[in-house]
N, CA, C and O atoms as CSV, one atom per row, in Angstrom:
chain,resi,resn,atom,element,x,y,z
A,1,UNK,N,N,8.354,-42.027,12.311
A,1,UNK,CA,C,6.572,-40.997,12.876
A,1,UNK,C,C,6.243,-41.664,11.161
A,1,UNK,O,O,6.789,-42.207,10.201
A,2,UNK,N,N,4.404,-40.925,11.875
A,2,UNK,CA,C,3.968,-41.686,11.169
A,2,UNK,C,C,3.373,-40.226,9.089
A,2,UNK,O,O,3.814,-39.095,9.293
A,3,UNK,N,N,2.930,-40.284,8.233
A,3,UNK,CA,C,2.699,-40.780,7.472
A,3,UNK,C,C,2.234,-39.795,7.257
A,3,UNK,O,O,2.358,-39.132,6.227
A,4,UNK,N,N,1.319,-39.424,8.672
A,4,UNK,CA,C,0.337,-37.924,8.405
A,4,UNK,C,C,1.225,-36.763,9.069
A,4,UNK,O,O,1.625,-35.696,8.603
A,5,UNK,N,N,1.386,-37.360,10.331
A,5,UNK,CA,C,2.926,-36.265,10.840
A,5,UNK,C,C,3.657,-36.194,9.812
A,5,UNK,O,O,4.598,-35.589,10.324
A,6,UNK,N,N,3.986,-36.357,8.648
A,6,UNK,CA,C,4.916,-35.520,7.562
A,6,UNK,C,C,4.999,-34.874,6.977
A,6,UNK,O,O,5.811,-34.025,6.609
A,7,UNK,N,N,3.302,-35.500,6.620
A,7,UNK,CA,C,2.320,-34.370,6.072
A,7,UNK,C,C,2.019,-33.232,6.300
A,7,UNK,O,O,2.077,-32.410,5.386
A,8,UNK,N,N,1.585,-32.834,7.672
A,8,UNK,CA,C,1.605,-32.023,7.888
A,8,UNK,C,C,2.520,-30.761,8.601
A,8,UNK,O,O,2.178,-29.632,8.953
A,9,UNK,N,N,4.259,-31.696,8.667
A,9,UNK,CA,C,5.170,-31.436,8.896
A,9,UNK,C,C,5.015,-30.393,7.166
A,9,UNK,O,O,4.865,-29.204,6.886
A,10,UNK,N,N,5.129,-31.393,6.563
A,10,UNK,CA,C,5.239,-30.490,5.285
A,10,UNK,C,C,4.490,-29.105,4.604
A,10,UNK,O,O,4.827,-28.229,3.808
A,11,UNK,N,N,3.281,-29.439,5.396
A,11,UNK,CA,C,2.087,-28.422,5.158
A,11,UNK,C,C,2.587,-27.190,6.250
A,11,UNK,O,O,2.740,-26.033,5.857
A,12,UNK,N,N,2.673,-27.342,6.773
A,12,UNK,CA,C,3.250,-26.573,8.234
A,12,UNK,C,C,4.489,-25.824,7.268
A,12,UNK,O,O,4.090,-24.682,7.042
A,13,UNK,N,N,5.883,-26.050,6.596
A,13,UNK,CA,C,6.645,-25.191,6.075
A,13,UNK,C,C,6.165,-25.307,5.065
A,13,UNK,O,O,5.126,-24.957,5.624
A,14,UNK,N,N,5.954,-25.416,4.354
A,14,UNK,CA,C,4.880,-24.384,2.948
A,14,UNK,C,C,4.523,-23.655,3.428
A,14,UNK,O,O,5.143,-22.603,3.268
A,15,UNK,N,N,3.390,-23.611,4.292
A,15,UNK,CA,C,3.314,-22.045,4.854
A,15,UNK,C,C,3.804,-21.444,5.021
A,15,UNK,O,O,4.206,-20.439,4.435
A,16,UNK,N,N,3.939,-21.891,5.934
A,16,UNK,CA,C,5.770,-20.553,6.197
A,16,UNK,C,C,6.580,-19.906,5.421
A,16,UNK,O,O,7.015,-18.784,5.681
A,17,UNK,N,N,6.914,-20.724,4.155
A,17,UNK,CA,C,7.889,-20.065,2.840
A,17,UNK,C,C,6.258,-19.453,2.650
A,17,UNK,O,O,6.031,-19.107,3.810
A,18,UNK,N,N,5.292,-19.199,2.045
A,18,UNK,CA,C,4.715,-18.687,2.197
A,18,UNK,C,C,4.193,-17.835,2.286
A,18,UNK,O,O,3.491,-17.194,1.504
A,19,UNK,N,N,4.589,-17.664,3.669
A,19,UNK,CA,C,4.397,-16.262,4.492
A,19,UNK,C,C,5.370,-15.780,4.040
A,19,UNK,O,O,5.025,-14.967,3.183
A,20,UNK,N,N,7.020,-15.853,4.193
A,20,UNK,CA,C,8.100,-15.555,4.127
A,20,UNK,C,C,7.845,-15.156,2.935
A,20,UNK,O,O,7.466,-13.987,2.860
A,21,UNK,N,N,7.926,-15.728,1.990
A,21,UNK,CA,C,7.699,-15.955,0.347
A,21,UNK,C,C,6.174,-14.067,-0.027
A,21,UNK,O,O,5.988,-13.261,-0.939
A,22,UNK,N,N,5.793,-14.242,0.851
A,22,UNK,CA,C,4.983,-13.332,0.037
A,22,UNK,C,C,5.488,-11.695,1.395
A,22,UNK,O,O,5.587,-10.513,1.068
A,23,UNK,N,N,5.636,-12.124,2.417
A,23,UNK,CA,C,6.262,-11.009,2.586
A,23,UNK,C,C,7.725,-10.100,2.551
A,23,UNK,O,O,8.047,-9.019,3.045
A,24,UNK,N,N,8.626,-11.384,1.478
A,24,UNK,CA,C,9.451,-10.641,0.900
A,24,UNK,C,C,9.329,-10.018,-0.125
A,24,UNK,O,O,10.062,-9.043,-0.292
A,25,UNK,N,N,8.326,-10.400,-1.174
A,25,UNK,CA,C,7.642,-9.988,-2.164
A,25,UNK,C,C,7.373,-8.266,-1.814
A,25,UNK,O,O,7.957,-7.309,-2.320
A,26,UNK,N,N,6.473,-8.264,-0.954
A,26,UNK,CA,C,5.628,-6.637,-0.527
A,26,UNK,C,C,6.832,-5.521,-0.705
A,26,UNK,O,O,7.124,-4.567,-1.427
A,27,UNK,N,N,7.435,-6.404,0.637
A,27,UNK,CA,C,8.603,-5.870,0.274
A,27,UNK,C,C,10.017,-5.251,-0.500
A,27,UNK,O,O,10.461,-4.104,-0.432
A,28,UNK,N,N,10.602,-6.533,-1.322
A,28,UNK,CA,C,11.162,-5.521,-3.128
A,28,UNK,C,C,10.213,-4.858,-3.507
A,28,UNK,O,O,10.272,-3.665,-3.804
A,29,UNK,N,N,9.244,-5.549,-3.540
A,29,UNK,CA,C,8.387,-4.544,-5.028
A,29,UNK,C,C,7.899,-2.162,-4.104
A,29,UNK,O,O,7.646,-1.003,-4.432
A,30,UNK,N,N,8.135,-3.150,-2.864
A,30,UNK,CA,C,8.794,-1.308,-2.133
A,30,UNK,C,C,8.972,-0.429,-2.417
A,30,UNK,O,O,8.397,0.597,-2.780
A,31,UNK,N,N,10.641,-1.130,-2.120
A,31,UNK,CA,C,11.521,-0.878,-2.377
A,31,UNK,C,C,11.635,-0.774,-3.320
A,31,UNK,O,O,12.605,-0.023,-3.416
A,32,UNK,N,N,11.165,-1.115,-4.674
A,32,UNK,CA,C,11.310,-0.604,-6.769
A,32,UNK,C,C,10.920,-0.003,-6.521
A,32,UNK,O,O,11.391,1.115,-6.734
A,33,UNK,N,N,9.480,-0.169,-5.718
A,33,UNK,CA,C,8.297,1.067,-6.429
A,33,UNK,C,C,8.633,2.934,-5.510
A,33,UNK,O,O,7.929,3.908,-5.775
A,34,UNK,N,N,9.989,2.988,-4.345
A,34,UNK,CA,C,10.425,3.701,-4.308
A,34,UNK,C,C,11.843,4.281,-5.307
A,34,UNK,O,O,12.153,5.466,-5.423
A,35,UNK,N,N,12.292,3.549,-5.712
A,35,UNK,CA,C,13.191,3.993,-6.063
A,35,UNK,C,C,12.637,4.769,-7.103
A,35,UNK,O,O,12.948,5.937,-7.334
A,36,UNK,N,N,11.611,3.936,-7.876
A,36,UNK,CA,C,11.821,4.278,-9.355
A,36,UNK,C,C,10.605,5.787,-9.407
A,36,UNK,O,O,10.313,6.540,-10.335
A,37,UNK,N,N,10.238,5.746,-8.258
A,37,UNK,CA,C,9.373,7.443,-7.646
A,37,UNK,C,C,10.737,8.818,-7.557
A,37,UNK,O,O,10.726,10.039,-7.710
A,38,UNK,N,N,11.617,7.957,-7.282
A,38,UNK,CA,C,12.676,9.054,-7.120
A,38,UNK,C,C,13.456,9.072,-7.927
A,38,UNK,O,O,14.295,9.970,-7.850
A,39,UNK,N,N,13.579,7.629,-9.610
A,39,UNK,CA,C,14.038,8.690,-10.786
A,39,UNK,C,C,12.936,9.435,-11.537
A,39,UNK,O,O,12.996,10.591,-11.957
A,40,UNK,N,N,12.124,8.749,-11.614
A,40,UNK,CA,C,11.286,9.689,-12.087
A,40,UNK,C,C,11.415,11.037,-11.877
A,40,UNK,O,O,11.804,11.896,-12.669
A,41,UNK,N,N,11.029,11.154,-10.661
A,41,UNK,CA,C,12.144,12.553,-9.301
A,41,UNK,C,C,12.875,13.229,-10.276
A,41,UNK,O,O,12.629,13.341,-11.477
A,42,UNK,N,N,13.340,13.449,-9.947
A,42,UNK,CA,C,14.369,13.521,-10.403
A,42,UNK,C,C,14.800,13.796,-12.102
A,42,UNK,O,O,15.656,14.677,-12.025
A,43,UNK,N,N,14.624,13.487,-13.436
A,43,UNK,CA,C,14.338,12.935,-14.525
A,43,UNK,C,C,13.163,14.282,-14.768
A,43,UNK,O,O,13.013,14.730,-15.904
A,44,UNK,N,N,12.456,14.792,-13.709
A,44,UNK,CA,C,11.297,15.986,-13.740
A,44,UNK,C,C,11.598,16.859,-13.864
A,44,UNK,O,O,11.259,17.691,-14.705
A,45,UNK,N,N,12.764,16.945,-12.565
A,45,UNK,CA,C,13.383,18.168,-11.804
A,45,UNK,C,C,14.089,18.533,-12.869
A,45,UNK,O,O,14.036,19.673,-13.329
A,46,UNK,N,N,15.203,17.087,-13.612
A,46,UNK,CA,C,16.216,17.384,-15.415
A,46,UNK,C,C,15.196,18.527,-16.086
A,46,UNK,O,O,15.028,19.684,-15.700
A,47,UNK,N,N,14.732,18.018,-16.920
A,47,UNK,CA,C,13.591,17.971,-17.620
A,47,UNK,C,C,12.654,19.562,-17.833
A,47,UNK,O,O,12.433,20.147,-18.893
A,48,UNK,N,N,12.438,19.767,-17.110
A,48,UNK,CA,C,11.254,20.601,-16.181
A,48,UNK,C,C,12.390,21.689,-15.603
A,48,UNK,O,O,11.832,22.672,-16.089
A,49,UNK,N,N,13.736,22.342,-14.833
A,49,UNK,CA,C,13.468,23.103,-14.194
A,49,UNK,C,C,12.986,22.961,-13.015
A,49,UNK,O,O,11.885,22.450,-12.813
A,50,UNK,N,N,14.169,23.630,-11.610
A,50,UNK,CA,C,13.581,23.087,-10.657
A,50,UNK,C,C,12.183,24.133,-10.015
A,50,UNK,O,O,11.339,24.062,-9.122
A,51,UNK,N,N,12.653,25.228,-11.270
A,51,UNK,CA,C,10.985,26.330,-10.368
A,51,UNK,C,C,10.096,25.793,-11.671
A,51,UNK,O,O,9.152,26.568,-11.518
A,52,UNK,N,N,9.769,25.091,-12.725
A,52,UNK,CA,C,8.848,24.357,-12.770
A,52,UNK,C,C,7.727,23.141,-12.761
A,52,UNK,O,O,6.599,22.879,-13.180
A,53,UNK,N,N,9.047,22.460,-11.831
A,53,UNK,CA,C,8.802,21.385,-11.695
A,53,UNK,C,C,8.469,20.936,-10.221
A,53,UNK,O,O,9.286,20.222,-9.640
A,54,UNK,N,N,7.217,21.351,-9.543
A,54,UNK,CA,C,7.407,21.817,-8.161
A,54,UNK,C,C,6.559,20.665,-7.202
A,54,UNK,O,O,5.463,21.049,-6.794
A,55,UNK,N,N,6.906,19.556,-6.893
A,55,UNK,CA,C,4.949,18.404,-6.988
A,55,UNK,C,C,4.357,19.020,-5.812
A,55,UNK,O,O,3.130,18.942,-5.881
A,56,UNK,N,N,4.692,19.500,-4.943
A,56,UNK,CA,C,4.192,19.740,-3.169
A,56,UNK,C,C,2.487,20.334,-3.477
A,56,UNK,O,O,1.483,20.027,-2.834
A,57,UNK,N,N,2.581,21.205,-4.594
A,57,UNK,CA,C,0.691,21.117,-4.692
A,57,UNK,C,C,-0.262,19.969,-4.930
A,57,UNK,O,O,-1.344,19.730,-4.395
A,58,UNK,N,N,0.962,18.770,-6.649
A,58,UNK,CA,C,0.211,18.290,-6.099
A,58,UNK,C,C,-0.012,17.637,-5.361
A,58,UNK,O,O,-1.225,17.474,-5.225
A,59,UNK,N,N,1.038,16.692,-4.237
A,59,UNK,CA,C,0.320,16.703,-3.362
A,59,UNK,C,C,-0.860,16.651,-2.468
A,59,UNK,O,O,-1.736,16.002,-1.896
A,60,UNK,N,N,-0.349,17.650,-2.708
A,60,UNK,CA,C,-1.410,18.827,-1.399
A,60,UNK,C,C,-3.184,18.769,-2.082
A,60,UNK,O,O,-4.181,18.723,-1.362
A,61,UNK,N,N,-3.195,18.781,-3.157
A,61,UNK,CA,C,-4.304,18.379,-3.861
A,61,UNK,C,C,-4.471,16.957,-3.296
A,61,UNK,O,O,-5.209,16.855,-2.316
A,62,UNK,N,N,-3.754,15.590,-3.889
A,62,UNK,CA,C,-4.173,14.567,-4.223
A,62,UNK,C,C,-4.513,14.945,-1.538
A,62,UNK,O,O,-5.728,15.138,-1.498
A,63,UNK,N,N,-4.230,15.001,-0.719
A,63,UNK,CA,C,-4.117,15.442,0.103
A,63,UNK,C,C,-5.178,16.022,0.676
A,63,UNK,O,O,-5.645,15.850,1.802
A,64,UNK,N,N,-5.597,16.885,-0.396
A,64,UNK,CA,C,-7.246,17.596,-0.389
A,64,UNK,C,C,-8.485,16.167,-1.033
A,64,UNK,O,O,-9.611,15.849,-0.650
A,65,UNK,N,N,-7.739,15.713,-1.941
A,65,UNK,CA,C,-9.085,14.638,-2.441
A,65,UNK,C,C,-9.284,13.616,-1.509
A,65,UNK,O,O,-10.392,13.366,-1.036
A,66,UNK,N,N,-7.766,12.721,-1.084
A,66,UNK,CA,C,-8.208,11.656,-0.003
A,66,UNK,C,C,-9.295,12.462,1.238
A,66,UNK,O,O,-10.488,12.197,1.087
A,67,UNK,N,N,-8.923,13.447,2.473
A,67,UNK,CA,C,-9.554,14.033,3.256
A,67,UNK,C,C,-11.303,13.993,2.516
A,67,UNK,O,O,-12.144,13.276,3.058
A,68,UNK,N,N,-11.585,14.637,1.558
A,68,UNK,CA,C,-12.452,14.590,1.151
A,68,UNK,C,C,-13.510,13.194,1.504
A,68,UNK,O,O,-14.140,12.932,2.528
A,69,UNK,N,N,-13.368,12.274,-0.121
A,69,UNK,CA,C,-13.536,10.934,0.049
A,69,UNK,C,C,-13.216,10.328,1.265
A,69,UNK,O,O,-14.122,9.650,1.750
A,70,UNK,N,N,-12.132,10.395,1.906
A,70,UNK,CA,C,-12.604,9.495,3.786
A,70,UNK,C,C,-13.934,9.658,4.245
A,70,UNK,O,O,-14.745,8.747,4.412
A,71,UNK,N,N,-14.296,12.066,4.634
A,71,UNK,CA,C,-15.190,12.118,4.882
A,71,UNK,C,C,-15.809,12.025,4.744
A,71,UNK,O,O,-16.309,12.050,5.869
A,72,UNK,N,N,-17.260,11.731,3.486
A,72,UNK,CA,C,-18.128,11.378,2.303
A,72,UNK,C,C,-17.962,9.555,3.090
A,72,UNK,O,O,-19.089,9.062,3.135
A,73,UNK,N,N,-17.171,8.842,3.501
A,73,UNK,CA,C,-17.371,7.539,3.758
A,73,UNK,C,C,-17.571,6.815,5.074
A,73,UNK,O,O,-18.198,5.838,5.483
A,74,UNK,N,N,-16.399,8.138,5.756
A,74,UNK,CA,C,-17.117,8.699,7.102
A,74,UNK,C,C,-18.358,8.915,8.159
A,74,UNK,O,O,-18.556,8.485,9.295
A,75,UNK,N,N,-19.172,9.851,7.200
A,75,UNK,CA,C,-20.056,10.288,7.384
A,75,UNK,C,C,-21.341,10.083,6.947
A,75,UNK,O,O,-22.357,10.742,7.167
A,76,UNK,N,N,-21.054,8.425,5.868
A,76,UNK,CA,C,-22.058,7.278,5.655
A,76,UNK,C,C,-22.586,6.471,6.649
A,76,UNK,O,O,-23.711,6.256,7.101
A,77,UNK,N,N,-20.665,5.814,7.010
A,77,UNK,CA,C,-20.446,5.490,7.913
A,77,UNK,C,C,-22.037,5.324,8.979
A,77,UNK,O,O,-23.150,4.801,9.039
A,78,UNK,N,N,-21.117,6.172,9.629
A,78,UNK,CA,C,-21.664,7.388,11.093
A,78,UNK,C,C,-23.341,7.072,10.530
A,78,UNK,O,O,-23.737,6.492,11.541
A,79,UNK,N,N,-24.486,7.080,9.638
A,79,UNK,CA,C,-25.182,7.001,9.259
A,79,UNK,C,C,-26.151,5.619,8.895
A,79,UNK,O,O,-27.371,5.461,8.856
A,80,UNK,N,N,-25.485,5.097,8.755
A,80,UNK,CA,C,-26.091,2.968,9.091
A,80,UNK,C,C,-25.390,2.722,10.470
A,80,UNK,O,O,-25.880,1.688,10.924
A,81,UNK,N,N,-24.729,3.079,11.076
A,81,UNK,CA,C,-24.329,2.539,12.079
A,81,UNK,C,C,-25.459,3.345,13.575
A,81,UNK,O,O,-25.571,2.872,14.706
A,82,UNK,N,N,-26.130,4.628,13.033
A,82,UNK,CA,C,-26.722,4.891,13.668
A,82,UNK,C,C,-28.149,4.434,13.755
A,82,UNK,O,O,-28.905,4.519,14.722
A,83,UNK,N,N,-28.492,3.681,11.961
A,83,UNK,CA,C,-29.846,3.321,12.008
A,83,UNK,C,C,-29.427,1.762,12.867
A,83,UNK,O,O,-30.342,1.353,13.583
A,84,UNK,N,N,-28.135,0.888,12.844
A,84,UNK,CA,C,-28.511,0.282,13.242
A,84,UNK,C,C,-28.269,-0.649,15.033
A,84,UNK,O,O,-28.287,-1.848,15.311
A,85,UNK,N,N,-27.986,1.056,16.223
A,85,UNK,CA,C,-28.296,0.937,16.750
A,85,UNK,C,C,-29.173,1.768,17.757
A,85,UNK,O,O,-29.078,2.154,18.922
A,86,UNK,N,N,-30.167,1.858,16.617
A,86,UNK,CA,C,-31.698,1.872,17.116
A,86,UNK,C,C,-31.942,1.012,17.856
A,86,UNK,O,O,-33.077,0.901,18.320
């Protein structure tokens, strides 16, 4: 096997390992985030009480905010596309 072939093999192995490590990192960080959110939610319920602490209104507000912003961006995008399609 020539040096060039060995170098190409090493680079392809490194790329595979980098990809696998990135995927695993994202997976582990997502799991970590979910666990942290669960712990914070549990502690907030314990400290504030179940009737005081309710996350549903917060989620609804965030959804409405995201919908407004996506609609705004969608309108701008459609306007720009209409200008280029003339």
